[in-house]
Biotite code that builds the C-alpha atoms (Angstrom):
import biotite.structure as struc

atoms = struc.array([
    struc.Atom([-24.263, 1.248, 91.015], chain_id="A", res_id=1, res_name="UNK", atom_name="CA", element="C"),
    struc.Atom([-21.406, 3.406, 92.314], chain_id="A", res_id=2, res_name="UNK", atom_name="CA", element="C"),
    struc.Atom([-18.957, 4.647, 89.672], chain_id="A", res_id=3, res_name="UNK", atom_name="CA", element="C"),
    struc.Atom([-15.437, 5.531, 90.737], chain_id="A", res_id=4, res_name="UNK", atom_name="CA", element="C"),
    struc.Atom([-13.102, 7.816, 88.823], chain_id="A", res_id=5, res_name="UNK", atom_name="CA", element="C"),
    struc.Atom([-9.368, 7.884, 89.381], chain_id="A", res_id=6, res_name="UNK", atom_name="CA", element="C"),
    struc.Atom([-5.935, 6.880, 88.165], chain_id="A", res_id=7, res_name="UNK", atom_name="CA", element="C"),
    struc.Atom([-4.381, 3.480, 87.657], chain_id="A", res_id=8, res_name="UNK", atom_name="CA", element="C"),
    struc.Atom([-0.774, 3.490, 88.820], chain_id="A", res_id=9, res_name="UNK", atom_name="CA", element="C"),
    struc.Atom([1.450, 0.800, 87.344], chain_id="A", res_id=10, res_name="UNK", atom_name="CA", element="C"),
    struc.Atom([4.804, 0.325, 89.050], chain_id="A", res_id=11, res_name="UNK", atom_name="CA", element="C"),
    struc.Atom([7.497, -1.929, 87.634], chain_id="A", res_id=12, res_name="UNK", atom_name="CA", element="C"),
    struc.Atom([9.683, -3.620, 90.228], chain_id="A", res_id=13, res_name="UNK", atom_name="CA", element="C"),
    struc.Atom([12.879, -4.864, 88.710], chain_id="A", res_id=14, res_name="UNK", atom_name="CA", element="C"),
    struc.Atom([14.040, -8.155, 90.140], chain_id="A", res_id=15, res_name="UNK", atom_name="CA", element="C"),
    struc.Atom([17.379, -8.554, 91.846], chain_id="A", res_id=16, res_name="UNK", atom_name="CA", element="C"),
    struc.Atom([19.084, -11.885, 92.235], chain_id="A", res_id=17, res_name="UNK", atom_name="CA", element="C"),
    struc.Atom([16.427, -14.608, 92.588], chain_id="A", res_id=18, res_name="UNK", atom_name="CA", element="C"),
    struc.Atom([13.486, -12.180, 92.493], chain_id="A", res_id=19, res_name="UNK", atom_name="CA", element="C"),
    struc.Atom([11.798, -11.702, 89.138], chain_id="A", res_id=20, res_name="UNK", atom_name="CA", element="C"),
    struc.Atom([10.450, -8.495, 87.648], chain_id="A", res_id=21, res_name="UNK", atom_name="CA", element="C"),
    struc.Atom([6.776, -7.877, 88.354], chain_id="A", res_id=22, res_name="UNK", atom_name="CA", element="C"),
    struc.Atom([4.163, -5.172, 87.779], chain_id="A", res_id=23, res_name="UNK", atom_name="CA", element="C"),
    struc.Atom([2.006, -3.742, 90.562], chain_id="A", res_id=24, res_name="UNK", atom_name="CA", element="C"),
    struc.Atom([-1.304, -2.084, 89.621], chain_id="A", res_id=25, res_name="UNK", atom_name="CA", element="C"),
    struc.Atom([-3.178, 0.167, 92.086], chain_id="A", res_id=26, res_name="UNK", atom_name="CA", element="C"),
    struc.Atom([-6.409, 2.156, 91.620], chain_id="A", res_id=27, res_name="UNK", atom_name="CA", element="C"),
    struc.Atom([-6.280, 5.621, 93.232], chain_id="A", res_id=28, res_name="UNK", atom_name="CA", element="C"),
    struc.Atom([-9.579, 7.559, 93.269], chain_id="A", res_id=29, res_name="UNK", atom_name="CA", element="C"),
    struc.Atom([-9.671, 11.289, 92.600], chain_id="A", res_id=30, res_name="UNK", atom_name="CA", element="C"),
    struc.Atom([-11.786, 11.957, 95.691], chain_id="A", res_id=31, res_name="UNK", atom_name="CA", element="C"),
    struc.Atom([-12.482, 10.047, 98.859], chain_id="A", res_id=32, res_name="UNK", atom_name="CA", element="C"),
    struc.Atom([-10.864, 6.965, 100.248], chain_id="A", res_id=33, res_name="UNK", atom_name="CA", element="C"),
    struc.Atom([-11.442, 3.354, 99.338], chain_id="A", res_id=34, res_name="UNK", atom_name="CA", element="C"),
    struc.Atom([-10.017, 0.054, 100.465], chain_id="A", res_id=35, res_name="UNK", atom_name="CA", element="C"),
    struc.Atom([-7.915, -0.625, 97.379], chain_id="A", res_id=36, res_name="UNK", atom_name="CA", element="C"),
    struc.Atom([-5.501, -3.501, 96.975], chain_id="A", res_id=37, res_name="UNK", atom_name="CA", element="C"),
    struc.Atom([-2.497, -3.693, 94.682], chain_id="A", res_id=38, res_name="UNK", atom_name="CA", element="C"),
    struc.Atom([-2.574, -6.412, 92.051], chain_id="A", res_id=39, res_name="UNK", atom_name="CA", element="C"),
    struc.Atom([0.773, -8.070, 91.241], chain_id="A", res_id=40, res_name="UNK", atom_name="CA", element="C"),
    struc.Atom([1.329, -9.368, 87.741], chain_id="A", res_id=41, res_name="UNK", atom_name="CA", element="C"),
    struc.Atom([4.318, -11.509, 86.832], chain_id="A", res_id=42, res_name="UNK", atom_name="CA", element="C"),
    struc.Atom([5.022, -10.447, 83.262], chain_id="A", res_id=43, res_name="UNK", atom_name="CA", element="C"),
    struc.Atom([4.170, -8.063, 80.441], chain_id="A", res_id=44, res_name="UNK", atom_name="CA", element="C"),
    struc.Atom([1.572, -10.362, 78.857], chain_id="A", res_id=45, res_name="UNK", atom_name="CA", element="C"),
    struc.Atom([-0.293, -10.722, 82.157], chain_id="A", res_id=46, res_name="UNK", atom_name="CA", element="C"),
    struc.Atom([-0.339, -6.926, 82.494], chain_id="A", res_id=47, res_name="UNK", atom_name="CA", element="C"),
    struc.Atom([-1.783, -6.511, 78.997], chain_id="A", res_id=48, res_name="UNK", atom_name="CA", element="C"),
    struc.Atom([-4.490, -9.113, 79.706], chain_id="A", res_id=49, res_name="UNK", atom_name="CA", element="C"),
    struc.Atom([-5.329, -7.438, 83.027], chain_id="A", res_id=50, res_name="UNK", atom_name="CA", element="C"),
    struc.Atom([-5.713, -4.026, 81.367], chain_id="A", res_id=51, res_name="UNK", atom_name="CA", element="C"),
    struc.Atom([-7.918, -5.532, 78.655], chain_id="A", res_id=52, res_name="UNK", atom_name="CA", element="C"),
    struc.Atom([-9.962, -7.227, 81.383], chain_id="A", res_id=53, res_name="UNK", atom_name="CA", element="C"),
    struc.Atom([-10.740, -3.919, 83.084], chain_id="A", res_id=54, res_name="UNK", atom_name="CA", element="C"),
    struc.Atom([-12.027, -2.414, 79.863], chain_id="A", res_id=55, res_name="UNK", atom_name="CA", element="C"),
    struc.Atom([-9.134, -0.919, 77.899], chain_id="A", res_id=56, res_name="UNK", atom_name="CA", element="C"),
    struc.Atom([-8.830, -1.762, 74.212], chain_id="A", res_id=57, res_name="UNK", atom_name="CA", element="C"),
    struc.Atom([-6.021, -4.086, 73.171], chain_id="A", res_id=58, res_name="UNK", atom_name="CA", element="C"),
    struc.Atom([-4.027, -1.312, 71.466], chain_id="A", res_id=59, res_name="UNK", atom_name="CA", element="C"),
    struc.Atom([-4.301, 1.020, 74.447], chain_id="A", res_id=60, res_name="UNK", atom_name="CA", element="C"),
    struc.Atom([-3.459, -1.780, 76.894], chain_id="A", res_id=61, res_name="UNK", atom_name="CA", element="C"),
    struc.Atom([-0.334, -2.726, 74.913], chain_id="A", res_id=62, res_name="UNK", atom_name="CA", element="C"),
    struc.Atom([0.775, 0.898, 74.746], chain_id="A", res_id=63, res_name="UNK", atom_name="CA", element="C"),
    struc.Atom([0.417, 1.447, 78.524], chain_id="A", res_id=64, res_name="UNK", atom_name="CA", element="C"),
    struc.Atom([2.078, -1.888, 79.359], chain_id="A", res_id=65, res_name="UNK", atom_name="CA", element="C"),
    struc.Atom([5.013, -1.020, 77.113], chain_id="A", res_id=66, res_name="UNK", atom_name="CA", element="C"),
    struc.Atom([5.414, 2.364, 78.773], chain_id="A", res_id=67, res_name="UNK", atom_name="CA", element="C"),
    struc.Atom([5.278, 0.752, 82.212], chain_id="A", res_id=68, res_name="UNK", atom_name="CA", element="C"),
    struc.Atom([7.992, -1.714, 81.230], chain_id="A", res_id=69, res_name="UNK", atom_name="CA", element="C"),
    struc.Atom([10.310, 1.013, 79.932], chain_id="A", res_id=70, res_name="UNK", atom_name="CA", element="C"),
    struc.Atom([9.569, 3.905, 82.323], chain_id="A", res_id=71, res_name="UNK", atom_name="CA", element="C"),
    struc.Atom([9.044, 2.117, 85.645], chain_id="A", res_id=72, res_name="UNK", atom_name="CA", element="C"),
    struc.Atom([6.016, 4.101, 86.905], chain_id="A", res_id=73, res_name="UNK", atom_name="CA", element="C"),
    struc.Atom([3.007, 5.047, 84.784], chain_id="A", res_id=74, res_name="UNK", atom_name="CA", element="C"),
    struc.Atom([-0.259, 6.786, 85.689], chain_id="A", res_id=75, res_name="UNK", atom_name="CA", element="C"),
    struc.Atom([-3.251, 6.026, 83.494], chain_id="A", res_id=76, res_name="UNK", atom_name="CA", element="C"),
    struc.Atom([-5.575, 9.014, 84.043], chain_id="A", res_id=77, res_name="UNK", atom_name="CA", element="C"),
    struc.Atom([-9.363, 9.185, 84.125], chain_id="A", res_id=78, res_name="UNK", atom_name="CA", element="C"),
    struc.Atom([-10.303, 5.561, 84.637], chain_id="A", res_id=79, res_name="UNK", atom_name="CA", element="C"),
    struc.Atom([-14.045, 5.383, 85.342], chain_id="A", res_id=80, res_name="UNK", atom_name="CA", element="C"),
    struc.Atom([-15.295, 1.978, 86.475], chain_id="A", res_id=81, res_name="UNK", atom_name="CA", element="C"),
    struc.Atom([-18.095, 0.676, 88.647], chain_id="A", res_id=82, res_name="UNK", atom_name="CA", element="C"),
    struc.Atom([-17.314, -0.617, 92.092], chain_id="A", res_id=83, res_name="UNK", atom_name="CA", element="C"),
    struc.Atom([-18.254, -4.146, 91.003], chain_id="A", res_id=84, res_name="UNK", atom_name="CA", element="C"),
    struc.Atom([-15.838, -4.018, 88.036], chain_id="A", res_id=85, res_name="UNK", atom_name="CA", element="C"),
    struc.Atom([-12.995, -2.979, 90.327], chain_id="A", res_id=86, res_name="UNK", atom_name="CA", element="C"),
    struc.Atom([-13.862, -5.711, 92.838], chain_id="A", res_id=87, res_name="UNK", atom_name="CA", element="C"),
    struc.Atom([-13.981, -8.347, 90.097], chain_id="A", res_id=88, res_name="UNK", atom_name="CA", element="C"),
    struc.Atom([-10.508, -7.334, 88.913], chain_id="A", res_id=89, res_name="UNK", atom_name="CA", element="C"),
    struc.Atom([-9.092, -7.520, 92.446], chain_id="A", res_id=90, res_name="UNK", atom_name="CA", element="C"),
    struc.Atom([-8.387, -3.796, 92.834], chain_id="A", res_id=91, res_name="UNK", atom_name="CA", element="C"),
    struc.Atom([-10.991, -3.337, 95.600], chain_id="A", res_id=92, res_name="UNK", atom_name="CA", element="C"),
    struc.Atom([-11.707, -5.390, 98.683], chain_id="A", res_id=93, res_name="UNK", atom_name="CA", element="C"),
])
């Protein structure tokens, strides 16, 4: 089972006009290249549930989601997950 270590980058895209605000989550490994895909989440609650689903505690997930909403771009350092966990969450192809 291959474990990958890297950062999760959460980018907040503020809506303009008809477009709504959404969050984009991308896994970036420390070394090597992988076929990663961004995951788009429509609101803050979806982001919190996604972060809980990949193994963060509820308190930590709420804290990071709140920072992403207020700051725009957030890097969560030192995320270590198996390749299958990242595929199940949609971050890997």
